[in-house]
C-alpha positions in Angstrom: 27.0 -35.5 63.9 23.9 -37.2 65.0 23.2 -37.3 68.8 22.9 -40.8 70.3 19.9 -41.6 72.3 20.9 -42.7 75.9 18.6 -44.8 78.0 16.9 -42.9 80.7 18.6 -44.0 84.0 16.1 -42.2 86.1 13.2 -44.3 84.8 11.2 -45.7 87.7 11.6 -49.4 88.4 8.6 -51.6 88.8 7.5 -52.2 92.3 8.2 -55.5 93.9 5.4 -58.0 93.6 5.0 -60.5 96.4 3.6 -63.1 94.1 5.8 -65.0 91.8 5.8 -64.1 88.2 4.3 -66.5 86.0 6.5 -67.7 83.2 5.6 -66.0 80.0 3.6 -63.2 81.6 4.4 -59.7 80.5 6.4 -57.6 82.8 5.0 -54.3 84.0 6.2 -51.3 82.0 6.6 -47.7 83.1 4.3 -45.0 81.6 5.8 -43.1 78.5 6.6 -39.4 78.6 6.3 -37.2 75.5 9.8 -36.6 74.1 11.2 -33.3 72.6 10.2 -32.2 69.0 12.6 -33.3 66.2 12.8 -29.7 64.8 14.0 -28.3 68.1 17.5 -29.9 67.7 18.2 -28.6 64.1 21.1 -26.1 63.9 22.7 -24.3 60.9 25.7 -26.5 61.2 23.5 -29.5 60.8 22.0 -28.0 57.6 25.5 -27.3 56.3 26.4 -30.9 57.0 23.3 -32.1 55.1 24.4 -30.0 52.1 27.9 -31.4 52.3 26.6 -34.9 52.5 24.5 -34.5 49.3 26.9 -32.2 47.4 26.6 -34.3 44.3 22.9 -33.3 44.0 23.8 -29.7 44.2 26.4 -30.0 41.5 24.2 -32.0 39.2 21.3 -29.5 39.4 23.6 -26.5 38.9 25.1 -28.1 35.8 21.6 -29.0 34.5 20.4 -25.5 35.1 23.4 -24.0 33.2 22.8 -26.4 30.3 19.1 -25.6 30.3 19.8 -21.8 30.2 22.3 -22.3 27.4 19.8 -24.5 25.4 17.1 -21.9 25.9 19.3 -19.1 24.6 20.3 -21.2 21.6 17.0 -22.9 20.7 14.4 -20.3 21.4 13.8 -18.2 18.2 15.2 -14.7 18.7 13.1 -11.6 18.6 14.6 -8.4 17.3 12.5 -5.2 18.1 12.9 -2.0 16.1 11.4 1.3 17.2 10.2 4.4 15.3 9.1 7.7 16.9 6.2 9.7 15.3 5.2 13.2 16.1 1.3 13.4 16.1 0.8 17.1 16.1 -3.0 17.7 16.3 -2.6 21.3 14.9 -2.9 20.6 11.1 -1.7 23.0 8.4 -4.2 25.5 7.0 -3.4 25.7 3.3 -6.5 27.4 2.1 -8.4 30.3 3.7 -11.9 28.7 3.6 -10.8 25.1 4.6 -13.4 22.5 5.4 -11.9 21.7 8.8 -11.6 24.0 11.8 -8.3 24.3 13.7 -9.5 25.3 17.2 -9.0 22.0 19.0 -7.3 22.7 22.4 -6.4 20.9 25.6 -8.3 17.6 26.1 -9.5 17.6 22.5 -6.0 17.5 21.3 -5.2 14.5 23.5 -8.3 12.8 22.2 -7.1 13.5 18.6 -3.7 12.0 19.4 -5.2 8.9 21.0 -7.5 8.4 18.0 -4.5 8.5 15.7 -2.7 6.0 17.9 -5.7 3.7 17.4 -5.5 4.2 13.7 -1.8 3.3 13.8 -2.6 -0.2 15.1 -5.8 -0.7 13.1 -6.5 -3.5 10.7 -6.4 -1.1 7.7 -2.9 0.0 8.5 -1.7 -3.5 9.2 -3.3 -4.8 6.0 -1.5 -2.2 4.0 1.8 -3.2 5.5 1.1 -6.9 4.9 0.3 -6.2 1.2 3.3 -3.9 0.8 5.8 -6.5 2.1 3.8 -9.6 0.9 3.9 -11.1 4.3 1.3 -13.7 3.3 4.2 -15.6 1.7 6.4 -15.3 4.8 6.4 -18.5 7.0 7.1 -16.4 10.0 3.6 -14.8 9.7 1.7 -17.6 8.0 2.4 -21.0 9.6 2.5 -24.3 7.8 -1.1 -25.1 8.8 -2.4 -22.2 6.6 0.0 -22.8 3.7 -2.8 -24.3 1.6 -5.4 -21.8 2.6 -6.9 -19.2 0.3 -5.3 -15.8 -0.2 -7.9 -14.0 2.0 -7.3 -16.5 4.9 -3.5 -16.0 4.6 -3.9 -12.3 4.7 -6.1 -12.5 7.8 -3.6 -14.7 9.5 -0.7 -12.4 8.6 -2.6 -9.4 9.9 -3.4 -11.1 13.2 0.2 -12.2 13.6 1.5 -8.7 12.8 -1.1 -7.2 15.2 0.3 -9.3 18.0 3.8 -7.9 17.3 3.0 -4.2 17.0 3.1 -2.1 20.1 2.2 1.6 20.3 3.0 3.8 23.3 3.0 7.4 24.2 4.8 9.3 27.0 2.6 11.4 29.3 2.2 15.0 28.3 3.8 14.4 24.9 2.6 14.1 21.3 5.5 11.7 20.4 4.3 8.1 19.8 6.7 5.2 19.7 5.9 2.2 17.5 7.7 -1.1 17.9 7.6 -4.3 15.9 9.5 -7.5 16.6 10.6 -10.1 14.1 13.1 -13.0 13.9 15.7 -10.9 12.0 16.9 -7.3 12.6 16.4 -6.3 8.9 12.9 -7.7 8.7 12.0 -5.9 12.0 13.1 -2.5 10.7 11.4 -3.1 7.3 8.1 -4.0 8.9 8.3 -1.0 11.3 8.9 1.3 8.4 6.1 -0.3 6.4 3.6 0.1 9.3 4.6 3.7 9.8 4.3 4.5 6.0 0.9 2.7 5.9 -0.2 4.8 8.9 0.7 8.0 7.1 -1.1 6.9 4.0 -4.2 5.9 6.0 -4.2 9.1 7.9 -4.1 11.1 4.7 -6.9 9.0 3.3 -9.1 9.5 6.4 -8.7 13.3 6.0 -9.3 13.3 2.3 -12.4 11.1 2.6 -14.2 13.9 4.4 -13.4 16.3 1.7 -14.4 13.7 -0.9 -17.8 13.2 0.8 -18.4 17.0 0.7 -17.4 17.0 -2.9 -19.8 14.2 -3.7 -22.6 16.2 -2.0 -21.8 19.3 -4.1 -21.6 17.2 -7.2 -25.1 15.9 -6.5 -26.4 19.5 -6.4 -24.3 20.3 -9.4 -26.2 17.8 -11.5 -29.4 19.8 -10.9 -27.7 23.1 -11.5 -26.1 21.8 -14.7 -29.5 20.8 -16.1 -31.0 24.2 -15.2 -28.1 26.0 -16.9 -28.3 23.7 -19.9 -32.0 24.4 -20.2 -31.5 28.2 -20.0 -28.8 28.2 -22.6 -30.8 25.8 -24.8 -33.7 28.2 -24.6 -31.5 31.0 -25.9 -30.2 28.8 -28.8 -33.7 27.6 -29.7 -35.0 31.1 -29.8 -32.2 32.3 -32.0 -32.8 29.4 -34.3 -36.6 29.9 -34.5 -36.3 33.6 -35.2 -33.2 33.4 -37.3 -31.2 35.8 -35.1 -27.5 36.0 -35.6 -25.0 35.3 -32.8 -23.9 39.0 -32.6 -25.4 41.2 -30.0 -26.7 43.9 -32.4 -28.2 41.5 -34.9 -26.0 42.6 -37.8 -23.1 41.0 -39.5 -20.0 42.8 -38.6 -17.9 44.4 -41.3 -14.9 42.2 -40.4 -17.0 39.1 -40.9 -18.3 40.2 -44.3 -14.7 41.0 -45.4 -13.5 37.7 -44.3 -16.3 35.9 -46.1 -15.7 37.8 -49.3 -11.9 37.2 -49.1 -12.5 33.5 -48.7 -14.9 33.4 -51.7 -12.3 35.3 -53.8 -9.6 32.9 -52.8 -11.7 29.9 -53.6 -12.6 31.4 -57.0 -8.9 31.9 -57.9 -8.1 28.4 -56.7 -10.9 27.0 -58.9 -9.7 29.0 -62.0 -6.2 27.7 -61.5 -7.4 24.1 -61.1 -9.5 24.3 -64.2 -6.6 25.7 -66.2 -4.2 23.0 -65.0 -6.7 20.2 -65.8 -7.4 21.6 -69.2 -3.7 21.9 -70.0 -3.2 18.2 -69.0 -6.1 16.9 -71.0 -5.2 18.8 -74.1 -3.1 17.1 -76.8 -0.3 19.7 -76.7 -0.2 21.1 -73.2 0.6 18.0 -71.2 4.3 18.2 -71.6 4.5 21.4 -69.6 2.9 19.8 -66.5 5.3 16.9 -66.2 6.5 15.9 -62.8 10.0 14.8 -62.0 9.0 11.2 -62.0 7.5 11.5 -65.5 10.5 13.4 -66.8 12.8 10.7 -65.6 10.6 8.0 -67.1 10.6 9.8 -70.4 14.4 10.0 -70.3 14.7 6.3 -69.6 12.2 5.5 -72.4 14.2 7.6 -74.9 17.4 5.8 -73.9 15.7 2.4 -74.2 14.3 3.3 -77.6 17.7 4.4 -78.9 19.3 1.2 -77.8 16.5 -0.9 -79.4 16.8 1.1 -82.7 20.6 0.5 -82.7 20.2 -3.2 -82.2 17.5 -3.4 -84.9 19.9 -1.9 -87.4 22.5 -4.6 -86.8 20.6 -7.6 -85.7 17.7 -9.6 -87.0 14.1 -9.1 -85.8 14.1 -12.3 -83.8 17.4 -11.8 -82.0 17.2 -12.2 -78.2 19.0 -9.0 -77.4 16.6 -7.0 -79.7 13.6 -8.7 -78.1 14.8 -7.8 -74.7 15.4 -4.2 -75.7 11.9 -4.0 -77.2 10.3 -5.5 -74.0 12.2 -2.9 -71.9 11.0 -0.1 -74.2 7.4 -1.3 -73.9 7.6 -1.5 -70.1 8.9 2.0 -69.9 6.1 3.2 -72.2 3.5 1.6 -69.9 5.0 3.3 -66.8 5.0 6.7 -68.7 1.3 6.2 -69.5 0.5 5.3 -65.9 2.3 8.4 -64.6 0.5 10.6 -67.1 -2.9 9.1 -66.0 -2.1 9.6 -62.4 -1.2 13.3 -62.9 -4.4 13.8 -64.8 -6.5 12.1 -62.1 -4.9 14.2 -59.4 -5.6 17.4 -61.3 -9.2 16.3 -61.7 -9.6 15.6 -58.0 -8.1 19.0 -57.2 -10.5 20.7 -59.6 -13.5 18.9 -58.0 -12.3 19.9 -54.5 -11.9 23.5 -55.6 -15.4 23.5 -57.0 -16.9 22.1 -53.8 -15.1 24.6 -51.6 -16.2 27.5 -53.8 -19.8 26.3 -53.8 -19.9 25.9 -50.0 -18.4 29.4 -49.4 -20.8 30.9 -51.9 -23.8 29.3 -50.2 -22.6 30.3 -46.7 -22.1 33.9 -47.8 -25.6 34.0 -49.4 -27.2 32.4 -46.3 -25.5 34.9 -43.9 -26.2 37.9 -46.0 -29.9 36.8 -46.5 -30.4 36.3 -42.7 -29.4 39.9 -41.7 -32.4 41.7 -40.3 -33.5 43.4 -37.2 -36.5 42.4 -35.1 -36.8 44.6 -31.9 -39.4 42.4 -30.2 -37.4 39.3 -30.9 -34.2 41.0 -29.6 -36.1 42.0 -26.4 -37.2 38.5 -25.6 -33.8 37.2 -26.5 -32.1 39.5 -24.0 -34.4 38.4 -21.3 -33.6 34.8 -22.0 -29.9 35.6 -22.0 -30.1 37.3 -18.6 -31.9 34.3 -17.1 -29.3 32.0 -18.7 -26.4 34.1 -17.4 -27.8 34.1 -13.8 -28.3 30.4 -13.8 -24.9 29.7 -15.3 -23.3 32.0 -12.7 -24.8 30.0 -9.9 -23.7 26.8 -11.5 -20.2 28.0 -12.0 -20.0 29.1 -8.4 -21.0 25.7 -7.2 -18.7 24.1 -9.7 -15.7 26.2 -8.5 -16.4 25.2 -4.9 -16.7 21.6 -5.8 -13.4 21.7 -7.7 -11.8 23.4 -4.7 -13.1 20.7 -2.3 -12.0 18.0 -4.7 -8.5 19.5 -4.9 -8.5 19.8 -1.1 -9.0 16.0 -0.9 -5.7 15.7 -2.7 -3.8 17.8 -0.2 -2.2 16.4 3.0 -2.4 19.1 5.7 -1.4 16.8 8.5 1.7 17.7 10.5 2.4 14.1 11.5 6.1 13.5 11.0 8.4 10.6 11.5 11.2 12.0 13.7 13.0 8.7 14.3 12.9 6.1 11.4 13.3 2.5 12.3 16.8 1.0 12.4 17.9 -2.6 12.5 18.5 -3.5 16.1 22.0 -4.6 17.2 21.0 -7.1 19.9 17.9 -9.3 20.3 15.2 -8.2 22.7 14.1 -11.8 23.6 15.4 -14.1 24.9 18.2 -12.6 26.8 21.8 -13.3 25.9 22.9 -16.9 26.0 25.6 -16.2 28.6 23.1 -14.5 30.8 20.6 -17.3 30.5 23.3 -19.9 31.3 24.4 -17.9 34.4 20.8 -17.6 35.5 20.3 -21.3 34.9 23.4 -22.1 36.9 22.3 -19.9 39.9 18.8 -21.4 39.7 20.0 -25.0 39.6 22.4 -24.2 42.4 19.7 -22.9 44.6 17.4 -25.8 43.7 20.3 -28.2 44.5 20.9 -26.6 47.9 17.2 -26.8 48.7 17.0 -30.4 47.6 20.1 -31.4 49.5 18.8 -29.7 52.7 15.5 -31.5 52.2 17.1 -34.9 51.8 19.2 -34.3 54.9 16.1 -33.2 56.9 14.2 -36.3 55.8 17.0 -38.6 56.9 17.3 -36.8 60.2 13.5 -37.0 60.7 13.6 -40.7 60.0 16.3 -41.4 62.5 14.8 -39.4 65.3 11.3 -40.7 65.0 11.8 -44.4 64.5 10.9 -46.7 67.5 13.7 -47.8 69.9 14.2 -51.5 70.6 13.2 -52.6 74.3 14.9 -55.3 76.4 13.0 -58.6 76.9 11.4 -59.2 80.4 13.5 -61.0 82.9 12.3 -64.2 84.7 11.9 -64.0 88.4 12.7 -66.9 90.7 10.0 -68.8 92.4 
């Protein structure tokens, strides 16, 4: 395989010297000529021979590469990525005729609106909502062991940062469809986090839109406070004028016939109720009329008392006055008598309370009827001034009510979601991992890489050996002694 280096037969011999060579003197040497370059003699067959010579290195590196690829596919934590498509239509719904927001955005403005919404999708507010919804601060995948003992705020910040690194938002050109992707170590968690981020985005987008309406409502409410005070002052002036001049609440200043009839009817009814209450109380307090006003409880107690008295009288006829059975019967009779007395006292007290209440109602209605009848009069000048105050109050109240109606409309508008943003493809748990590639593919890649590295190393070792053999110095023959 290797070419042997032959001595150069055509090398010039040293010229004869007439003098004798001194023993030990160096012999004359011929001048050296530059030899050919070592790289010039390398052929593909030589490289193949070098690889065959060091085939063990090739095999070892190929096996190590395959093992490294298999270990990487087994040991590297997998990443599962789920995707969700969202339609960010910039043309919002117009639910009310006089809406706060205009709907005339076209062309470039629509793309700017879509890009802005994409920025909201990956904002800290949206990610924070998703972290709070799924309680990712307690997930070791998002909060590492170094932050396990940190405060709740620090954990939340760490989880938001980790989630922000995993969220990707993209949009195809000339399209309003935005794709959101999130990766996690399990397929189910990846899909759950993606859905949480999308839902948080929809909530945040509705909140951003409603905040504008809420700010407008706050501005209107500030003006409403002044209008409310003006309206209250105007109405208060009307009421004070009526009170000072004793004017009735009716427009013509006279009590209506219907009001008078109602007052008289109430007074008559109260008088009848008072008469009935007085008769009942008198009947109960009389010595002979109380029995007619007995209640069911009192009648039952009287029946039980009569029965107990008969039993006591029967025992008294047959037994002595100190007999235990007779004493028990007498005690029962006395207890029933006490209950009868208490029930009678209760009925009398209830009748007295009803009588007092009827008197109070009658007196109040009588006083009210007298007051109203005594305050009926007509004062033209007072009515003129009153009508002027009423017109001023009506105008002020009308302005206040207009502002109040608009403020309520704006407040209700803040509760409406007019956005046409829709989730057209909900997140689904991925079937295969997105990173690293499959273990078999990594092992095959490692095998190919190790094989290529082994071939390169084998060729390099062969080249170094060839270079060493071709560039080392050749041994020279010792000088011969010439005869004297």
